[in-house]
C-alpha positions as CSV (number, residue, x, y, z in Angstrom):
1,M,-11.4,-11.9,-0.7
2,K,-14.2,-12.6,-3.1
3,V,-15.7,-9.4,-4.6
4,S,-19.4,-9.3,-4.9
5,T,-21.3,-7.8,-7.8
6,M,-22.0,-4.7,-5.7
7,H,-18.4,-4.2,-4.9
8,L,-17.3,-4.8,-8.5
9,F,-19.6,-2.0,-9.5
10,T,-17.9,0.2,-6.9
11,I,-14.5,-0.6,-8.4
12,V,-15.6,0.1,-11.9
13,S,-17.2,3.3,-10.9
14,L,-13.9,4.4,-9.1
15,A,-12.0,3.7,-12.3
16,I,-14.2,6.2,-14.1
17,L,-13.8,8.7,-11.3
18,Y,-10.0,8.4,-11.5
19,T,-10.1,9.0,-15.3
20,S,-12.2,12.1,-14.8
21,C,-9.8,13.3,-12.0
22,K,-6.9,13.2,-14.4
23,Q,-8.5,15.8,-16.6
24,P,-9.0,19.5,-15.6
25,N,-12.2,19.7,-13.5
26,E,-13.2,23.2,-12.5
27,N,-15.8,21.9,-10.1
28,L,-13.3,19.8,-8.0
29,P,-11.3,21.8,-5.4
30,C,-7.6,21.8,-6.2
31,I,-4.3,22.3,-4.5
32,D,-1.7,23.5,-7.0
33,V,1.7,22.9,-5.5
34,K,3.3,25.0,-8.2
35,R,1.4,28.1,-7.1
36,N,2.8,30.6,-4.7
37,Y,0.0,30.7,-2.2
38,P,0.3,33.5,0.4
39,E,1.2,32.9,4.0
40,K,-1.5,34.2,6.4
41,E,-1.7,34.5,10.1
42,F,-4.9,33.6,12.1
43,F,-5.8,33.9,15.7
44,L,-7.6,30.6,16.5
45,T,-10.2,32.6,18.5
46,D,-11.2,34.5,15.3
47,I,-12.1,31.3,13.3
48,A,-13.1,28.9,16.1
49,D,-14.4,28.5,19.6
50,V,-11.4,27.9,21.9
51,T,-11.7,26.4,25.4
52,Y,-9.0,25.1,27.8
53,L,-9.3,21.7,29.4
54,H,-7.3,20.5,32.4
55,L,-7.9,17.0,33.6
56,A,-8.1,17.2,37.4
57,S,-5.6,15.0,39.3
58,N,-6.9,15.3,42.9
59,V,-5.4,11.8,43.5
60,D,-2.3,10.4,41.9
61,E,-4.4,7.7,40.1
62,Y,-5.5,10.4,37.6
63,L,-2.1,11.7,36.8
64,Y,-1.9,10.2,33.3
65,D,0.9,8.8,31.2
66,G,-0.4,9.3,27.7
67,T,-2.8,11.7,26.1
68,I,-6.4,12.3,25.2
69,R,-7.5,9.6,22.7
70,V,-11.3,10.1,22.6
71,V,-13.6,13.1,23.0
72,T,-17.4,12.5,23.0
73,D,-20.3,14.7,23.9
74,N,-19.8,14.2,27.6
75,T,-16.6,12.2,28.1
76,V,-12.9,12.5,27.6
77,V,-10.8,9.2,27.5
78,V,-7.1,9.2,28.2
79,A,-5.0,6.2,27.2
80,P,-1.2,5.5,27.2
81,M,0.8,5.8,24.0
82,L,2.0,2.7,22.2
83,R,5.4,2.3,23.9
84,S,4.3,3.2,27.4
85,S,4.9,0.7,30.1
86,R,1.6,1.6,31.7
87,G,-1.9,0.5,30.7
88,D,-4.2,2.9,32.5
89,I,-7.4,4.0,30.8
90,L,-8.9,7.1,32.4
91,F,-12.3,8.6,32.0
92,F,-13.1,12.3,32.7
93,T,-16.1,14.6,32.1
94,K,-15.8,17.3,29.5
95,D,-15.0,19.6,32.4
96,G,-12.0,17.5,33.4
97,I,-13.5,15.8,36.5
98,P,-12.4,12.2,37.0
99,K,-15.2,9.6,36.3
100,S,-13.6,6.1,36.3
101,R,-10.4,4.2,35.4
102,F,-9.2,0.7,34.8
103,N,-6.1,-1.2,33.7
104,R,-6.3,-4.5,31.9
105,K,-2.8,-4.5,30.5
106,G,-1.4,-8.0,30.1
107,N,-1.1,-10.9,27.7
108,G,-3.9,-13.1,29.0
109,P,-7.6,-13.5,27.9
110,G,-9.5,-10.2,28.0
111,E,-6.3,-8.1,28.3
112,Y,-4.4,-5.8,26.0
113,P,-0.5,-5.9,25.8
114,N,-0.4,-2.3,24.6
115,V,-2.8,0.4,23.4
116,Y,-2.6,1.5,19.8
117,K,-6.1,2.8,18.8
118,V,-9.0,3.7,21.1
119,F,-12.7,4.4,20.4
120,Y,-15.6,4.9,22.7
121,D,-19.4,4.5,22.2
122,E,-20.8,6.6,25.0
123,E,-24.4,5.4,24.7
124,A,-23.5,1.7,24.7
125,D,-20.6,2.3,27.1
126,D,-18.3,0.3,24.7
127,L,-14.6,1.1,24.8
128,F,-12.8,-0.4,21.8
129,I,-9.0,-1.1,22.1
130,L,-6.8,-2.2,19.2
131,S,-3.4,-3.4,20.2
132,A,-0.3,-3.4,18.0
133,A,0.7,-6.8,19.4
134,S,-2.7,-8.4,18.7
135,S,-3.9,-6.6,15.5
136,D,-6.2,-9.4,14.5
137,L,-8.9,-8.4,17.0
138,I,-10.4,-5.5,18.9
139,Q,-11.1,-5.8,22.7
140,V,-14.3,-4.2,24.0
141,Y,-14.6,-3.0,27.6
142,S,-17.0,-1.0,29.7
143,S,-15.8,2.3,31.2
144,T,-15.2,0.5,34.5
145,G,-13.0,-2.2,32.8
146,M,-15.5,-5.0,32.5
147,H,-14.5,-7.1,29.5
148,K,-17.5,-7.4,27.1
149,R,-16.3,-9.2,24.0
150,E,-13.7,-9.6,21.3
151,I,-14.2,-8.5,17.7
152,P,-12.2,-10.6,15.2
153,L,-10.8,-8.8,12.2
154,P,-10.3,-10.3,8.7
155,Q,-7.3,-12.6,8.5
156,G,-4.2,-11.6,6.6
157,V,-4.8,-7.8,6.9
158,I,-3.3,-5.1,9.1
159,F,-5.4,-2.1,10.3
160,M,-3.0,0.0,12.4
161,N,-3.1,3.7,11.4
162,G,-5.9,3.0,9.0
163,I,-9.0,2.5,11.2
164,I,-11.8,4.9,12.2
165,S,-15.2,4.7,13.8
166,L,-17.5,5.5,10.9
167,D,-20.8,5.3,12.9
168,D,-22.5,3.5,15.8
169,Q,-22.5,0.3,13.9
170,S,-19.2,0.0,12.0
171,F,-15.5,0.6,11.7
172,L,-13.9,1.6,8.4
173,C,-10.4,0.1,8.0
174,H,-7.5,0.5,5.5
175,D,-5.5,-2.7,4.8
176,E,-2.0,-1.2,5.0
177,E,-0.2,-4.4,4.1
178,N,-1.9,-5.2,0.7
179,G,0.2,-2.9,-1.5
180,V,3.4,-3.4,0.6
181,K,3.2,-7.2,0.2
182,R,3.0,-6.8,-3.6
183,V,5.9,-4.4,-3.7
184,M,8.1,-6.6,-1.5
185,T,7.7,-9.5,-4.0
186,N,9.0,-7.3,-6.8
187,E,10.5,-4.0,-5.7
188,A,11.6,-3.0,-9.2
189,D,8.1,-3.0,-10.6
190,L,6.8,0.1,-8.9
191,S,4.6,1.5,-11.6
192,S,2.5,-1.6,-12.1
193,K,-1.2,-1.0,-12.5
194,D,-1.9,-4.1,-10.5
195,Y,-1.7,-2.3,-7.1
196,F,-4.8,-1.2,-5.3
197,E,-5.9,-0.1,-1.9
198,S,-8.3,-2.2,0.1
199,F,-10.8,-0.8,2.6
200,Y,-13.1,-2.8,4.8
201,L,-16.3,-1.8,6.6
202,I,-16.4,-3.9,9.7
203,S,-19.3,-4.6,12.1
204,K,-18.7,-3.3,15.7
205,T,-20.7,-6.2,17.0
206,D,-19.0,-9.3,15.6
207,G,-16.4,-8.2,13.0
208,T,-18.5,-9.1,10.0
209,V,-17.3,-7.4,6.7
210,L,-20.2,-5.1,5.7
211,D,-18.5,-3.6,2.6
212,Y,-15.2,-3.9,0.7
213,I,-13.7,-1.3,-1.5
214,E,-10.7,-1.4,-3.8
215,L,-9.2,1.9,-5.0
216,P,-7.2,1.1,-8.1
217,I,-3.7,2.8,-8.2
218,T,-3.4,3.8,-11.9
219,Q,-0.3,6.0,-11.9
220,I,2.5,4.9,-9.5
221,F,2.7,2.9,-6.3
222,L,3.7,5.0,-3.2
223,G,4.4,2.4,-0.6
224,I,7.3,2.0,1.9
225,Y,9.6,1.6,-1.1
226,F,9.8,4.2,-3.8
227,D,12.2,4.5,-6.8
228,G,14.0,1.4,-5.5
229,R,14.7,2.8,-2.0
230,R,13.0,2.7,1.3
231,L,11.1,5.9,2.2
232,P,11.8,8.0,5.3
233,A,9.5,7.3,8.2
234,V,6.4,9.3,7.6
235,N,2.7,8.5,7.9
236,Q,0.5,8.3,4.9
237,N,-2.9,9.0,6.3
238,R,-5.2,7.4,3.8
239,L,-8.2,7.3,6.1
240,I,-9.5,10.3,8.1
241,K,-12.8,10.7,9.9
242,C,-15.0,13.7,9.0
243,T,-18.5,14.8,9.9
244,E,-20.1,13.3,6.8
245,G,-18.2,10.0,6.9
246,A,-14.6,9.5,6.0
247,F,-11.9,10.8,3.6
248,L,-10.1,8.1,1.6
249,C,-6.9,9.4,0.1
250,N,-5.1,8.0,-2.8
251,P,-1.8,9.9,-3.0
252,E,-0.7,8.0,-6.1
253,N,-3.7,9.5,-7.8
254,D,-3.5,12.9,-6.1
255,T,-7.2,12.6,-5.0
256,V,-9.2,12.6,-1.8
257,F,-12.6,10.9,-1.8
258,L,-15.5,11.2,0.6
259,Y,-17.0,7.8,1.7
260,K,-20.4,8.1,3.4
261,P,-22.2,5.6,5.6
262,D,-24.6,5.0,2.6
263,K,-21.5,3.6,0.8
264,S,-21.3,6.3,-1.7
265,L,-17.9,7.6,-2.8
266,T,-17.2,11.0,-4.3
267,P,-14.0,12.9,-5.1
268,V,-13.7,16.1,-3.1
269,L,-10.2,17.4,-3.5
270,H,-7.2,16.8,-5.8
271,K,-3.6,18.0,-6.2
272,T,-1.9,19.2,-9.3
273,P,0.5,18.6,-11.0
274,L,0.1,14.9,-10.8
275,I,2.7,13.0,-8.7
276,T,4.1,11.5,-11.9
277,S,4.7,15.0,-13.3
278,T,6.5,16.5,-10.3
279,N,10.3,16.4,-9.8
280,P,11.0,15.9,-7.0
281,R,7.8,13.8,-6.3
282,S,5.2,15.4,-4.1
283,Y,2.1,13.7,-2.7
284,L,-1.1,14.7,-1.0
285,N,-1.6,13.5,2.5
286,N,-5.3,13.4,3.0
287,C,-7.5,16.2,4.3
288,I,-9.2,17.6,7.4
289,D,-12.6,19.2,6.9
290,V,-13.7,21.3,9.9
291,G,-16.2,24.1,9.9
292,L,-15.6,26.3,6.9
293,Y,-12.1,25.1,6.2
294,Q,-10.2,22.2,4.7
295,F,-6.6,21.5,5.9
296,T,-4.2,19.4,4.0
297,E,-0.5,18.8,3.6
298,V,1.8,17.9,0.7
299,Y,5.0,15.9,1.3
300,T,8.1,16.1,-1.0
301,L,10.2,13.0,-1.8
302,R,13.6,14.5,-2.4
303,P,16.3,12.5,-4.2
304,G,18.5,10.6,-1.6
305,D,16.0,10.7,1.2
306,E,16.1,7.4,3.1
307,A,14.7,6.1,6.3
308,P,14.8,7.2,9.1
309,G,14.1,10.8,8.3
310,I,11.6,13.5,7.9
311,L,10.2,14.6,4.6
312,P,9.6,18.3,3.8
313,V,6.0,19.3,4.2
314,R,3.8,22.3,3.2
315,N,0.5,22.9,5.0
316,Y,-2.5,24.3,3.1
317,M,-5.7,25.8,4.3
318,R,-8.7,26.2,2.0
319,N,-11.8,28.2,2.7
320,T,-14.7,26.0,1.3
321,I,-16.9,29.1,0.7
322,T,-14.5,31.5,-1.1
323,G,-12.1,28.9,-2.4
324,E,-9.1,30.9,-1.0
325,V,-6.0,28.8,-0.4
326,V,-3.2,29.9,2.0
327,H,-0.3,28.7,4.0
328,P,-1.6,29.3,7.5
329,K,0.1,30.3,10.7
330,F,-2.0,29.9,13.8
331,L,-1.6,31.9,17.0
332,L,-3.4,32.2,20.3
333,P,-4.0,35.5,22.0
334,D,-3.5,34.0,25.4
335,F,-0.1,32.5,24.6
336,K,2.3,35.1,23.1
337,G,4.8,33.7,20.7
338,K,3.3,30.2,20.4
339,E,2.6,28.9,16.9
340,F,0.1,26.0,16.4
341,I,0.1,23.7,13.4
342,I,-3.0,21.8,12.3
343,S,-1.9,18.6,10.7
344,V,-3.6,15.4,9.5
345,A,-1.7,13.4,12.0
346,L,-3.0,15.6,14.8
347,S,-6.6,15.0,13.7
348,A,-6.1,11.3,13.4
349,R,-4.8,10.9,16.9
350,T,-8.1,11.8,18.6
351,S,-11.4,10.1,17.7
352,G,-14.8,11.6,18.2
353,F,-13.8,15.2,17.9
354,D,-14.8,15.5,14.2
355,N,-15.4,19.2,13.9
356,G,-12.3,20.4,15.7
357,V,-8.7,19.8,16.7
358,L,-7.0,19.2,20.1
359,F,-3.7,20.7,21.1
360,E,-1.8,19.5,24.2
361,L,0.3,22.1,26.0
362,D,3.2,20.9,28.1
363,L,2.8,22.2,31.7
364,I,6.6,22.9,32.0
365,E,6.5,25.1,28.9
366,L,3.3,26.8,30.3
367,K,4.9,27.5,33.7
368,Q,7.9,29.0,31.9
369,A,5.7,31.1,29.7
370,L,3.8,32.3,32.9
371,N,7.1,33.4,34.5
372,D,8.0,35.2,31.2
373,N,4.7,37.0,31.2
374,R,3.7,35.5,27.9
375,L,0.3,34.2,29.1
376,S,-2.9,36.1,29.5
377,G,-6.7,35.7,29.9
378,K,-8.2,32.4,31.0
379,L,-5.1,30.4,30.1
380,K,-3.0,32.5,32.5
381,E,-5.6,32.1,35.2
382,L,-5.7,28.3,34.8
383,V,-1.9,27.8,34.7
384,A,-1.4,29.9,37.8
385,T,-3.6,27.4,39.8
386,L,-1.7,24.3,38.7
387,K,1.1,22.5,40.6
388,E,4.4,21.8,38.8
389,D,3.8,18.1,38.7
390,D,0.1,18.4,37.5
391,N,-1.4,17.2,34.2
392,N,-0.9,19.1,31.0
393,V,-3.4,21.6,29.6
394,F,-5.4,20.9,26.4
395,V,-6.6,23.5,23.9
396,M,-9.9,22.4,22.4
397,V,-10.5,24.2,19.0
398,Q,-14.1,23.9,17.6
399,F,-14.4,25.5,14.2
400,H,-17.3,27.7,13.2
């Protein structure tokens, strides 16, 4: 893609930002992986507003196979997971009352072969679906299943995990294939300064590219191959929605940037020591910013780890007012013995719920906990009313 003068200025500015981030910066929040941060327990109810949501299934049509994918001011959208054989899209009120449903699963015009990403503009009644099998376009439907239009995406790029709804007018997307294609052509040269991350701002109306950003990778390339071997299967969440815009993460440079709708870009968090100075390597996996807190995680690339596998991870919670950093453990007074983990992947799964996180509780587990007398309060009251084959229960956590 041809880079305009405006975009070139953005790239040069970013290079300056990266240079500054390599130096000690007392004003930039930092996660020091060498420090022994304390572990600390929190009741979710002490730091957030907690409500329970059950999606009513008075008729079998609203027994879902999937999970909540979108939460707006008045609507909850449920869609199947990627490998599901079903294609039902279900709409509920925020109180869990069924509103509408449709299924356009298929391989023909105006259909989706599967559902990978879902976004919903409640005011325009536009439901956007990105399929893994047709990743070159986004299908747009009404909440009753009327096909409205297709949005073509730039050719030669893949926006799978890396796509968010930035605002009413645009999507922000990360091209996941750019760096991978470069590495695949020369796997041995993994420290080249030629690698960069590409981000596109795409119009929700017709797919026009509104902005293009290149984040230079100045230290080391962290793609699907690392140190001459394939990495274990683990997501690198380089793009996360937040209330002010989006967090763009460069794990190779140990830095998270805030990108706003006005196209400004500012570093907001970094990790130390640098990835090139740690042994084994450790990298920052973006950030969640909700209420007074930032949540992030750091993965460790141990020698000999190869796909498939799970990398060791440490979770961090930072108070943005006091600067305190801890390893958190989250509990719920209504569910004795149940621990909750706030992860970047959890936040990325649901769109629209920018100031909170959503946990899904398996009904079988809840029924067992009820029998074991581990439930109390409103959660106990709710679970006691549900049938064994009913929908699961969601915990909606809205941070103060």
